TISE-333575 format. One record per residue: residue number from 1; y, z, x of N, C-alpha, C in turn. Coordinates in pm, whole numbers, plus 50000, padded with zeros to 5 digits. Layout:
// residues N
<node i="NUM" n_v="Y" n_w="Z" n_u="X" ca_v="Y" ca_w="Z" ca_u="X" c_v="Y" c_w="Z" c_u="X"/>
...
***
This chain:
// residues 171
<node i="1" n_v="48696" n_w="48259" n_u="52110" ca_v="48731" ca_w="48384" ca_u="52044" c_v="48763" c_w="48493" c_u="52146"/>
<node i="2" n_v="48854" n_w="48576" n_u="52111" ca_v="48894" ca_w="48687" ca_u="52196" c_v="48789" c_w="48799" c_u="52185"/>
<node i="3" n_v="48760" n_w="48861" n_u="52296" ca_v="48668" ca_w="48973" ca_u="52297" c_v="48740" c_w="49093" c_u="52236"/>
<node i="4" n_v="48683" n_w="49151" n_u="52132" ca_v="48747" ca_w="49261" ca_u="52060" c_v="48702" c_w="49394" c_u="52119"/>
<node i="5" n_v="48798" n_w="49481" n_u="52144" ca_v="48773" ca_w="49614" ca_u="52196" c_v="48813" c_w="49716" c_u="52091"/>
<node i="6" n_v="48725" n_w="49811" n_u="52064" ca_v="48756" ca_w="49914" ca_u="51964" c_v="48880" c_w="49992" c_u="52006"/>
<node i="7" n_v="48887" n_w="50028" n_u="52132" ca_v="48999" ca_w="50108" ca_u="52181" c_v="49131" c_w="50031" c_u="52177"/>
<node i="8" n_v="49129" n_w="49905" n_u="52215" ca_v="49254" ca_w="49829" ca_u="52226" c_v="49293" c_w="49753" c_u="52100"/>
<node i="9" n_v="49195" n_w="49716" n_u="52017" ca_v="49224" ca_w="49633" ca_u="51900" c_v="49212" c_w="49705" c_u="51767"/>
<node i="10" n_v="49120" n_w="49800" n_u="51757" ca_v="49096" ca_w="49867" ca_u="51629" c_v="49171" c_w="49999" c_u="51618"/>
<node i="11" n_v="49160" n_w="50085" n_u="51718" ca_v="49226" ca_w="50215" ca_u="51711" c_v="49377" c_w="50207" c_u="51690"/>
<node i="12" n_v="49448" n_w="50113" n_u="51751" ca_v="49592" ca_w="50105" ca_u="51726" c_v="49629" c_w="50075" c_u="51580"/>
<node i="13" n_v="49532" n_w="50033" n_u="51500" ca_v="49558" ca_w="50002" ca_u="51359" c_v="49554" c_w="50126" c_u="51270"/>
<node i="14" n_v="49519" n_w="50241" n_u="51326" ca_v="49495" ca_w="50359" ca_u="51242" c_v="49617" c_w="50400" c_u="51159"/>
<node i="15" n_v="49738" n_w="50389" n_u="51214" ca_v="49857" ca_w="50426" ca_u="51137" c_v="49882" c_w="50329" c_u="51022"/>
<node i="16" n_v="49861" n_w="50202" n_u="51050" ca_v="49878" ca_w="50100" ca_u="50946" c_v="49773" c_w="50119" c_u="50836"/>
<node i="17" n_v="49651" n_w="50149" n_u="50875" ca_v="49544" ca_w="50175" ca_u="50778" c_v="49576" c_w="50299" c_u="50695"/>
<node i="18" n_v="49630" n_w="50400" n_u="50761" ca_v="49666" ca_w="50523" ca_u="50690" c_v="49773" c_w="50495" c_u="50585"/>
<node i="19" n_v="49875" n_w="50418" n_u="50622" ca_v="49982" ca_w="50388" ca_u="50526" c_v="49927" c_w="50310" c_u="50406"/>
<node i="20" n_v="49839" n_w="50215" n_u="50432" ca_v="49779" ca_w="50139" ca_u="50322" c_v="49697" c_w="50231" c_u="50233"/>
<node i="21" n_v="49614" n_w="50313" n_u="50293" ca_v="49530" ca_w="50405" ca_u="50216" c_v="49615" c_w="50504" c_u="50137"/>
<node i="22" n_v="49722" n_w="50553" n_u="50198" ca_v="49811" ca_w="50648" ca_u="50131" c_v="49879" c_w="50584" c_u="50011"/>
<node i="23" n_v="49920" n_w="50458" n_u="50024" ca_v="49986" ca_w="50390" ca_u="49913" c_v="49890" c_w="50366" c_u="49797"/>
<node i="24" n_v="49763" n_w="50354" n_u="49826" ca_v="49665" ca_w="50331" ca_u="49720" c_v="49617" c_w="50463" c_u="49660"/>
<node i="25" n_v="49582" n_w="50559" n_u="49746" ca_v="49525" ca_w="50685" ca_u="49696" c_v="49630" c_w="50786" c_u="49655"/>
<node i="26" n_v="49749" n_w="50777" n_u="49715" ca_v="49860" ca_w="50868" ca_u="49686" c_v="49827" c_w="51013" c_u="49724"/>
<node i="27" n_v="49739" n_w="51028" n_u="49821" ca_v="49696" ca_w="51161" ca_u="49861" c_v="49669" c_w="51156" c_u="50012"/>
<node i="28" n_v="49736" n_w="51243" n_u="50088" ca_v="49725" ca_w="51240" ca_u="50234" c_v="49581" c_w="51266" c_u="50282"/>
<node i="29" n_v="49517" n_w="51365" n_u="50224" ca_v="49381" ca_w="51400" ca_u="50267" c_v="49285" c_w="51285" c_u="50237"/>
<node i="30" n_v="49299" n_w="51226" n_u="50118" ca_v="49214" ca_w="51111" ca_u="50082" c_v="49239" c_w="50995" c_u="50178"/>
<node i="31" n_v="49365" n_w="50971" n_u="50209" ca_v="49400" ca_w="50860" ca_u="50298" c_v="49340" c_w="50882" c_u="50437"/>
<node i="32" n_v="49343" n_w="51006" n_u="50486" ca_v="49282" ca_w="51036" ca_u="50615" c_v="49131" c_w="51010" c_u="50611"/>
<node i="33" n_v="49067" n_w="51050" n_u="50502" ca_v="48923" ca_w="51025" ca_u="50485" c_v="48894" c_w="50875" c_u="50483"/>
<node i="34" n_v="48979" n_w="50801" n_u="50413" ca_v="48960" ca_w="50656" ca_u="50403" c_v="48970" c_w="50592" c_u="50541"/>
<node i="35" n_v="49068" n_w="50633" n_u="50620" ca_v="49084" ca_w="50576" ca_u="50755" c_v="48961" c_w="50609" c_u="50840"/>
<node i="36" n_v="48913" n_w="50731" n_u="50829" ca_v="48794" ca_w="50769" ca_u="50906" c_v="48673" c_w="50684" c_u="50864"/>
<node i="37" n_v="48653" n_w="50668" n_u="50733" ca_v="48543" ca_w="50585" ca_u="50684" c_v="48559" c_w="50440" c_u="50728"/>
<node i="38" n_v="48683" n_w="50392" n_u="50727" ca_v="48711" ca_w="50255" ca_u="50770" c_v="48671" c_w="50237" c_u="50916"/>
<node i="39" n_v="48713" n_w="50330" n_u="51000" ca_v="48681" ca_w="50320" ca_u="51143" c_v="48529" c_w="50321" c_u="51165"/>
<node i="40" n_v="48459" n_w="50404" n_u="51090" ca_v="48314" ca_w="50410" ca_u="51102" c_v="48251" c_w="50278" c_u="51060"/>
<node i="41" n_v="48297" n_w="50223" n_u="50948" ca_v="48241" ca_w="50095" ca_u="50901" c_v="48270" c_w="49982" c_u="50999"/>
<node i="42" n_v="48391" n_w="49980" n_u="51052" ca_v="48427" ca_w="49876" ca_u="51149" c_v="48339" c_w="49890" c_u="51273"/>
<node i="43" n_v="48321" n_w="50014" n_u="51320" ca_v="48237" ca_w="50036" ca_u="51437" c_v="48093" c_w="49992" c_u="51411"/>
<node i="44" n_v="48042" n_w="50022" n_u="51293" ca_v="47905" ca_w="49985" ca_u="51259" c_v="47885" c_w="49833" c_u="51250"/>
<node i="45" n_v="47994" n_w="49759" n_u="51232" ca_v="47988" ca_w="49612" ca_u="51225" c_v="48023" c_w="49548" c_u="51360"/>
<node i="46" n_v="48020" n_w="49627" n_u="51467" ca_v="48062" ca_w="49577" ca_u="51599" c_v="47981" c_w="49457" c_u="51648"/>
<node i="47" n_v="47858" n_w="49443" n_u="51601" ca_v="47777" ca_w="49328" ca_u="51641" c_v="47830" c_w="49197" c_u="51585"/>
<node i="48" n_v="47913" n_w="49205" n_u="51480" ca_v="47965" ca_w="49085" ca_u="51414" c_v="48111" c_w="49057" c_u="51448"/>
<node i="49" n_v="48171" n_w="49136" n_u="51537" ca_v="48312" ca_w="49120" ca_u="51570" c_v="48344" c_w="48981" c_u="51623"/>
<node i="50" n_v="48252" n_w="48919" n_u="51695" ca_v="48279" ca_w="48787" ca_u="51751" c_v="48298" c_w="48681" c_u="51642"/>
<node i="51" n_v="48243" n_w="48706" n_u="51523" ca_v="48254" ca_w="48611" ca_u="51413" c_v="48380" c_w="48631" c_u="51330"/>
<node i="52" n_v="48452" n_w="48740" n_u="51353" ca_v="48571" ca_w="48775" ca_u="51274" c_v="48693" c_w="48703" c_u="51329"/>
<node i="53" n_v="48765" n_w="48636" n_u="51240" ca_v="48887" ca_w="48564" ca_u="51280" c_v="49001" c_w="48660" c_u="51312"/>
<node i="54" n_v="49021" n_w="48760" n_u="51226" ca_v="49129" ca_w="48857" ca_u="51246" c_v="49072" c_w="48997" c_u="51225"/>
<node i="55" n_v="49065" n_w="49074" n_u="51331" ca_v="49013" ca_w="49211" ca_u="51320" c_v="49107" c_w="49296" c_u="51236"/>
<node i="56" n_v="49237" n_w="49267" n_u="51240" ca_v="49333" ca_w="49343" ca_u="51159" c_v="49309" c_w="49319" c_u="51011"/>
<node i="57" n_v="49293" n_w="49194" n_u="50972" ca_v="49265" ca_w="49164" ca_u="50831" c_v="49132" c_w="49224" c_u="50789"/>
<node i="58" n_v="49034" n_w="49220" n_u="50877" ca_v="48902" ca_w="49278" ca_u="50849" c_v="48916" c_w="49429" c_u="50822"/>
<node i="59" n_v="48988" n_w="49499" n_u="50909" ca_v="49007" ca_w="49643" ca_u="50893" c_v="49085" c_w="49677" c_u="50767"/>
<node i="60" n_v="49192" n_w="49602" n_u="50741" ca_v="49272" ca_w="49627" ca_u="50622" c_v="49191" c_w="49603" c_u="50495"/>
<node i="61" n_v="49107" n_w="49502" n_u="50495" ca_v="49023" ca_w="49474" ca_u="50378" c_v="48926" c_w="49589" c_u="50353"/>
<node i="62" n_v="48863" n_w="49636" n_u="50458" ca_v="48770" ca_w="49749" ca_u="50443" c_v="48845" c_w="49872" c_u="50393"/>
<node i="63" n_v="48960" n_w="49899" n_u="50451" ca_v="49040" ca_w="50014" ca_u="50412" c_v="49080" c_w="50005" c_u="50264"/>
<node i="64" n_v="49126" n_w="49889" n_u="50224" ca_v="49166" ca_w="49868" ca_u="50085" c_v="49048" c_w="49890" c_u="49991"/>
<node i="65" n_v="48934" n_w="49833" n_u="50024" ca_v="48817" ca_w="49846" ca_u="49938" c_v="48769" c_w="49991" c_u="49928"/>
<node i="66" n_v="48768" n_w="50063" n_u="50038" ca_v="48728" ca_w="50203" ca_u="50035" c_v="48827" c_w="50284" c_u="49951"/>
<node i="67" n_v="48956" n_w="50257" n_u="49968" ca_v="49059" ca_w="50328" ca_u="49891" c_v="49041" c_w="50304" c_u="49742"/>
<node i="68" n_v="49020" n_w="50178" n_u="49706" ca_v="49002" ca_w="50146" ca_u="49563" c_v="48876" c_w="50210" c_u="49508"/>
<node i="69" n_v="48770" n_w="50212" n_u="49587" ca_v="48646" ca_w="50277" ca_u="49543" c_v="48669" c_w="50425" c_u="49519"/>
<node i="70" n_v="48742" n_w="50490" n_u="49609" ca_v="48771" ca_w="50633" ca_u="49592" c_v="48855" c_w="50656" c_u="49467"/>
<node i="71" n_v="48949" n_w="50567" n_u="49443" ca_v="49035" ca_w="50581" ca_u="49324" c_v="48952" c_w="50568" c_u="49197"/>
<node i="72" n_v="48861" n_w="50473" n_u="49195" ca_v="48777" ca_w="50454" ca_u="49078" c_v="48687" c_w="50574" c_u="49055"/>
<node i="73" n_v="48630" n_w="50626" n_u="49163" ca_v="48541" ca_w="50741" ca_u="49151" c_v="48617" c_w="50863" c_u="49101"/>
<node i="74" n_v="48734" n_w="50885" n_u="49153" ca_v="48812" ca_w="51003" ca_u="49117" c_v="48887" c_w="50986" c_u="48986"/>
<node i="75" n_v="48900" n_w="50864" n_u="48940" ca_v="48975" ca_w="50831" ca_u="48818" c_v="49114" c_w="50893" c_u="48819"/>
<node i="76" n_v="49182" n_w="50875" n_u="48933" ca_v="49316" ca_w="50930" ca_u="48950" c_v="49423" c_w="50825" c_u="48923"/>
<node i="77" n_v="49399" n_w="50736" n_u="48828" ca_v="49494" ca_w="50629" ca_u="48800" c_v="49630" c_w="50683" c_u="48754"/>
<node i="78" n_v="49633" n_w="50804" n_u="48697" ca_v="49758" ca_w="50856" ca_u="48641" c_v="49841" c_w="50935" c_u="48741"/>
<node i="79" n_v="49783" n_w="50963" n_u="48859" ca_v="49858" ca_w="51037" ca_u="48960" c_v="49968" c_w="50946" c_u="49014"/>
<node i="80" n_v="50084" n_w="51001" n_u="49042" ca_v="50195" ca_w="50918" ca_u="49091" c_v="50243" c_w="50968" c_u="49226"/>
<node i="81" n_v="50338" n_w="50899" n_u="49282" ca_v="50393" ca_w="50934" ca_u="49412" c_v="50491" c_w="51050" c_u="49406"/>
<node i="82" n_v="50502" n_w="51115" n_u="49290" ca_v="50598" ca_w="51224" ca_u="49275" c_v="50567" c_w="51340" c_u="49369"/>
<node i="83" n_v="50444" n_w="51346" n_u="49422" ca_v="50406" ca_w="51454" ca_u="49511" c_v="50477" c_w="51445" c_u="49645"/>
<node i="84" n_v="50512" n_w="51324" n_u="49686" ca_v="50579" ca_w="51312" ca_u="49816" c_v="50725" c_w="51349" c_u="49801"/>
<node i="85" n_v="50778" n_w="51407" n_u="49905" ca_v="50916" ca_w="51457" ca_u="49899" c_v="51001" c_w="51382" c_u="50000"/>
<node i="86" n_v="51065" n_w="51275" n_u="49957" ca_v="51156" ca_w="51201" ca_u="50044" c_v="51295" c_w="51261" c_u="50032"/>
<node i="87" n_v="51364" n_w="51263" n_u="50141" ca_v="51502" ca_w="51310" ca_u="50137" c_v="51588" c_w="51204" c_u="50069"/>
<node i="88" n_v="51684" n_w="51247" n_u="49991" ca_v="51772" ca_w="51148" ca_u="49927" c_v="51856" c_w="51078" c_u="50032"/>
<node i="89" n_v="51915" n_w="50968" n_u="49994" ca_v="52001" ca_w="50890" ca_u="50082" c_v="52114" c_w="50980" c_u="50132"/>
<node i="90" n_v="52132" n_w="50986" n_u="50263" ca_v="52229" ca_w="51078" ca_u="50322" c_v="52373" c_w="51041" c_u="50287"/>
<node i="91" n_v="52398" n_w="50921" n_u="50238" ca_v="52536" ca_w="50884" ca_u="50202" c_v="52583" c_w="50961" c_u="50079"/>
<node i="92" n_v="52492" n_w="51027" n_u="50009" ca_v="52529" ca_w="51102" ca_u="49890" c_v="52530" c_w="51253" c_u="49915"/>
<node i="93" n_v="52525" n_w="51294" n_u="50040" ca_v="52508" ca_w="51436" ca_u="50070" c_v="52622" c_w="51522" c_u="50019"/>
<node i="94" n_v="52739" n_w="51468" n_u="50001" ca_v="52851" ca_w="51550" ca_u="49958" c_v="52852" c_w="51571" c_u="49807"/>
<node i="95" n_v="52774" n_w="51496" n_u="49732" ca_v="52778" ca_w="51505" ca_u="49587" c_v="52639" c_w="51534" c_u="49530"/>
<node i="96" n_v="52615" n_w="51657" n_u="49486" ca_v="52483" ca_w="51694" ca_u="49434" c_v="52440" c_w="51610" c_u="49314"/>
<node i="97" n_v="52535" n_w="51570" n_u="49231" ca_v="52501" ca_w="51487" ca_u="49115" c_v="52447" c_w="51351" c_u="49160"/>
<node i="98" n_v="52511" n_w="51290" n_u="49260" ca_v="52463" ca_w="51163" ca_u="49314" c_v="52328" c_w="51179" c_u="49381"/>
<node i="99" n_v="52307" n_w="51292" n_u="49450" ca_v="52178" ca_w="51318" ca_u="49513" c_v="52067" c_w="51323" c_u="49407"/>
<node i="100" n_v="52093" n_w="51393" n_u="49299" ca_v="51995" ca_w="51405" ca_u="49191" c_v="51967" c_w="51269" c_u="49128"/>
<node i="101" n_v="52072" n_w="51190" n_u="49108" ca_v="52053" ca_w="51057" ca_u="49049" c_v="51971" c_w="50968" c_u="49143"/>
<node i="102" n_v="51999" n_w="50976" n_u="49272" ca_v="51925" ca_w="50898" ca_u="49371" c_v="51777" c_w="50937" c_u="49371"/>
<node i="103" n_v="51748" n_w="51068" n_u="49369" ca_v="51610" ca_w="51116" ca_u="49363" c_v="51540" c_w="51065" c_u="49238"/>
<node i="104" n_v="51610" n_w="51070" n_u="49125" ca_v="51552" ca_w="51023" ca_u="48999" c_v="51521" c_w="50873" c_u="49005"/>
<node i="105" n_v="51610" n_w="50795" n_u="49064" ca_v="51587" ca_w="50651" ca_u="49077" c_v="51466" c_w="50622" c_u="49164"/>
<node i="106" n_v="51454" n_w="50695" n_u="49274" ca_v="51339" ca_w="50676" ca_u="49364" c_v="51210" c_w="50710" c_u="49290"/>
<node i="107" n_v="51209" n_w="50820" n_u="49217" ca_v="51089" ca_w="50859" ca_u="49141" c_v="51056" c_w="50755" c_u="49035"/>
<node i="108" n_v="51158" n_w="50702" n_u="48969" ca_v="51136" ca_w="50599" ca_u="48867" c_v="51074" c_w="50474" c_u="48928"/>
<node i="109" n_v="51129" n_w="50430" n_u="49040" ca_v="51075" ca_w="50310" ca_u="49106" c_v="50931" c_w="50334" c_u="49149"/>
<node i="110" n_v="50902" n_w="50451" n_u="49202" ca_v="50764" ca_w="50482" ca_u="49242" c_v="50670" c_w="50480" c_u="49122"/>
<node i="111" n_v="50715" n_w="50537" n_u="49010" ca_v="50632" ca_w="50535" ca_u="48888" c_v="50608" c_w="50392" c_u="48843"/>
<node i="112" n_v="50713" n_w="50310" n_u="48848" ca_v="50698" ca_w="50170" ca_u="48807" c_v="50600" c_w="50096" c_u="48897"/>
<node i="113" n_v="50609" n_w="50120" n_u="49027" ca_v="50516" ca_w="50057" ca_u="49121" c_v="50373" c_w="50103" c_u="49093"/>
<node i="114" n_v="50357" n_w="50232" n_u="49066" ca_v="50223" ca_w="50286" ca_u="49040" c_v="50159" c_w="50229" c_u="48914"/>
<node i="115" n_v="50240" n_w="50184" n_u="48821" ca_v="50187" ca_w="50132" ca_u="48695" c_v="50166" c_w="49980" c_u="48696"/>
<node i="116" n_v="50195" n_w="49918" n_u="48811" ca_v="50168" ca_w="49774" ca_u="48822" c_v="50018" c_w="49750" c_u="48825"/>
<node i="117" n_v="49974" n_w="49632" n_u="48784" ca_v="49832" ca_w="49597" ca_u="48803" c_v="49798" c_w="49605" c_u="48951"/>
<node i="118" n_v="49674" n_w="49641" n_u="48981" ca_v="49631" ca_w="49669" ca_u="49118" c_v="49663" c_w="49556" c_u="49215"/>
<node i="119" n_v="49636" n_w="49433" n_u="49177" ca_v="49656" ca_w="49321" ca_u="49268" c_v="49806" c_w="49301" c_u="49298"/>
<node i="120" n_v="49890" n_w="49315" n_u="49196" ca_v="50035" ca_w="49302" ca_u="49217" c_v="50084" c_w="49415" c_u="49308"/>
<node i="121" n_v="50037" n_w="49536" n_u="49282" ca_v="50079" ca_w="49652" ca_u="49361" c_v="50036" c_w="49634" c_u="49507"/>
<node i="122" n_v="49913" n_w="49590" n_u="49531" ca_v="49865" ca_w="49571" ca_u="49667" c_v="49944" c_w="49463" c_u="49739"/>
<node i="123" n_v="49967" n_w="49351" n_u="49673" ca_v="50045" ca_w="49242" ca_u="49734" c_v="50184" c_w="49290" c_u="49771"/>
<node i="124" n_v="50249" n_w="49358" n_u="49678" ca_v="50385" ca_w="49404" ca_u="49701" c_v="50390" c_w="49507" c_u="49814"/>
<node i="125" n_v="50296" n_w="49599" n_u="49817" ca_v="50295" ca_w="49700" ca_u="49921" c_v="50271" c_w="49639" c_u="50059"/>
<node i="126" n_v="50176" n_w="49546" n_u="50067" ca_v="50149" ca_w="49484" ca_u="50196" c_v="50267" c_w="49400" c_u="50244"/>
<node i="127" n_v="50336" n_w="49335" n_u="50153" ca_v="50450" ca_w="49251" ca_u="50190" c_v="50576" c_w="49333" c_u="50217"/>
<node i="128" n_v="50615" n_w="49414" n_u="50119" ca_v="50743" ca_w="49483" ca_u="50127" c_v="50741" c_w="49610" c_u="50211"/>
<node i="129" n_v="50629" n_w="49681" n_u="50213" ca_v="50623" ca_w="49807" ca_u="50287" c_v="50558" c_w="49792" c_u="50424"/>
<node i="130" n_v="50460" n_w="49703" n_u="50434" ca_v="50389" ca_w="49684" ca_u="50561" c_v="50439" c_w="49563" c_u="50638"/>
<node i="131" n_v="50516" n_w="49475" n_u="50573" ca_v="50573" ca_w="49359" ca_u="50642" c_v="50473" c_w="49251" c_u="50677"/>
<node i="132" n_v="50364" n_w="49242" n_u="50604" ca_v="50261" ca_w="49142" ca_u="50630" c_v="50307" c_w="49004" c_u="50581"/>
<node i="133" n_v="50255" n_w="48901" n_u="50647" ca_v="50284" ca_w="48764" ca_u="50603" c_v="50199" c_w="48731" c_u="50482"/>
<node i="134" n_v="50236" n_w="48625" n_u="50412" ca_v="50159" ca_w="48583" ca_u="50295" c_v="50016" c_w="48549" c_u="50336"/>
<node i="135" n_v="50002" n_w="48486" n_u="50452" ca_v="49869" ca_w="48447" ca_u="50500" c_v="49782" c_w="48571" c_u="50525"/>
<node i="136" n_v="49841" n_w="48672" n_u="50590" ca_v="49766" ca_w="48795" ca_u="50618" c_v="49726" c_w="48866" c_u="50488"/>
<node i="137" n_v="49817" n_w="48870" n_u="50393" ca_v="49787" ca_w="48934" ca_u="50265" c_v="49675" c_w="48858" c_u="50193"/>
<node i="138" n_v="49681" n_w="48726" n_u="50197" ca_v="49577" ca_w="48644" ca_u="50134" c_v="49442" c_w="48674" c_u="50197"/>
<node i="139" n_v="49437" n_w="48690" n_u="50329" ca_v="49312" ca_w="48722" ca_u="50397" c_v="49260" c_w="48859" c_u="50356"/>
<node i="140" n_v="49349" n_w="48957" n_u="50353" ca_v="49309" ca_w="49094" ca_u="50319" c_v="49256" c_w="49102" c_u="50176"/>
<node i="141" n_v="49325" n_w="49036" n_u="50083" ca_v="49288" ca_w="49047" ca_u="49942" c_v="49188" c_w="48942" c_u="49897"/>
<node i="142" n_v="49164" n_w="48843" n_u="49982" ca_v="49068" ca_w="48739" ca_u="49946" c_v="49117" c_w="48646" c_u="49836"/>
<node i="143" n_v="49248" n_w="48618" n_u="49837" ca_v="49307" ca_w="48526" ca_u="49739" c_v="49391" c_w="48423" c_u="49815"/>
<node i="144" n_v="49440" n_w="48322" n_u="49744" ca_v="49521" ca_w="48219" ca_u="49810" c_v="49663" c_w="48270" c_u="49835"/>
<node i="145" n_v="49731" n_w="48204" n_u="49928" ca_v="49870" ca_w="48241" ca_u="49956" c_v="49958" c_w="48223" c_u="49833"/>
<node i="146" n_v="49930" n_w="48120" n_u="49755" ca_v="50007" ca_w="48095" ca_u="49632" c_v="49990" c_w="48211" c_u="49534"/>
<node i="147" n_v="49868" n_w="48262" n_u="49523" ca_v="49843" ca_w="48376" ca_u="49434" c_v="49916" c_w="48500" c_u="49485"/>
<node i="148" n_v="49925" n_w="48516" n_u="49616" ca_v="49999" ca_w="48628" ca_u="49673" c_v="50146" c_w="48619" c_u="49631"/>
<node i="149" n_v="50204" n_w="48501" n_u="49648" ca_v="50346" ca_w="48483" ca_u="49612" c_v="50369" c_w="48508" c_u="49464"/>
<node i="150" n_v="50278" n_w="48461" n_u="49380" ca_v="50290" ca_w="48480" ca_u="49235" c_v="50282" c_w="48629" c_u="49201"/>
<node i="151" n_v="50186" n_w="48699" n_u="49263" ca_v="50171" ca_w="48843" ca_u="49235" c_v="50293" c_w="48922" c_u="49279"/>
<node i="152" n_v="50350" n_w="48888" n_u="49394" ca_v="50469" ca_w="48958" ca_u="49441" c_v="50587" c_w="48929" c_u="49349"/>
<node i="153" n_v="50603" n_w="48804" n_u="49311" ca_v="50712" ca_w="48767" ca_u="49220" c_v="50701" c_w="48844" c_u="49089"/>
<node i="154" n_v="50582" n_w="48845" n_u="49030" ca_v="50562" ca_w="48914" ca_u="48902" c_v="50584" c_w="49064" c_u="48916"/>
<node i="155" n_v="50539" n_w="49122" n_u="49026" ca_v="50557" ca_w="49265" ca_u="49048" c_v="50705" c_w="49299" c_u="49056"/>
<node i="156" n_v="50779" n_w="49222" n_u="49133" ca_v="50923" ca_w="49248" ca_u="49148" c_v="50997" c_w="49228" c_u="49015"/>
<node i="157" n_v="50960" n_w="49125" n_u="48941" ca_v="51024" ca_w="49099" ca_u="48812" c_v="50996" c_w="49214" c_u="48715"/>
<node i="158" n_v="50872" n_w="49261" n_u="48712" ca_v="50836" ca_w="49371" ca_u="48622" c_v="50913" c_w="49497" c_u="48657"/>
<node i="159" n_v="50919" n_w="49529" n_u="48784" ca_v="50991" ca_w="49649" ca_u="48826" c_v="51140" c_w="49637" c_u="48794"/>
<node i="160" n_v="51196" n_w="49521" n_u="48824" ca_v="51339" ca_w="49499" ca_u="48796" c_v="51368" c_w="49514" c_u="48647"/>
<node i="161" n_v="51287" n_w="49450" n_u="48565" ca_v="51308" ca_w="49453" ca_u="48419" c_v="51294" c_w="49595" c_u="48365"/>
<node i="162" n_v="51190" n_w="49665" n_u="48404" ca_v="51168" ca_w="49800" ca_u="48353" c_v="51271" c_w="49899" c_u="48407"/>
<node i="163" n_v="51317" n_w="49877" n_u="48530" ca_v="51420" ca_w="49962" ca_u="48586" c_v="51549" c_w="49947" c_u="48508"/>
<node i="164" n_v="51586" n_w="49822" n_u="48481" ca_v="51708" ca_w="49795" ca_u="48404" c_v="51698" c_w="49855" c_u="48264"/>
<node i="165" n_v="51583" n_w="49838" n_u="48198" ca_v="51563" ca_w="49895" ca_u="48065" c_v="51580" c_w="50047" c_u="48068"/>
<node i="166" n_v="51521" n_w="50109" n_u="48167" ca_v="51528" ca_w="50254" ca_u="48177" c_v="51670" c_w="50301" c_u="48208"/>
<node i="167" n_v="51737" n_w="50231" n_u="48298" ca_v="51874" ca_w="50267" ca_u="48334" c_v="51968" c_w="50250" c_u="48213"/>
<node i="168" n_v="51944" n_w="50144" n_u="48134" ca_v="52030" ca_w="50118" ca_u="48019" c_v="52003" c_w="50213" c_u="47903"/>
<node i="169" n_v="51875" n_w="50244" n_u="47881" ca_v="51839" ca_w="50318" ca_u="47760" c_v="51780" c_w="50455" c_u="47786"/>
<node i="170" n_v="51755" n_w="50487" n_u="47910" ca_v="51695" ca_w="50616" ca_u="47941" c_v="51544" c_w="50613" c_u="47926"/>
<node i="171" n_v="51480" n_w="50722" n_u="47960" ca_v="51333" ca_w="50726" ca_u="47957" c_v="51280" c_w="50728" c_u="47818"/>
***
């Protein structure tokens, strides 16, 4: 086993942990708190680091669990990503109508992602936004790789179907 160093192996994960926490909590301040709590918990488990197969998966699992606990405590299930302000696609900069439509589509997709079941949302975020492998996602979530693939497939199908319905018929 590789000797794990907090400075070299754990601290570099802070941005990745922040992105995961932010995607779950949908709140920057909460996400920062989650990362801090994660780092403290990982540090407190330093005596067991030699037994850990992947320190990254270990940290992501702790981060995910803390984020979900905070969400349950706060009961913020209805909050959406509408608070974040992404710039519209620059290819539409000359047409304000296209800019508005692009912003609306992004908000719709975010709402659809937010309404997915937790496991599907987590699988999809780790795969599509964080670029994790199926094996890494399975380790983080404590499920099989096959279940990861199924959850991602179902999440994408649900979003695609609801997006098409909304685009065809409106909200």
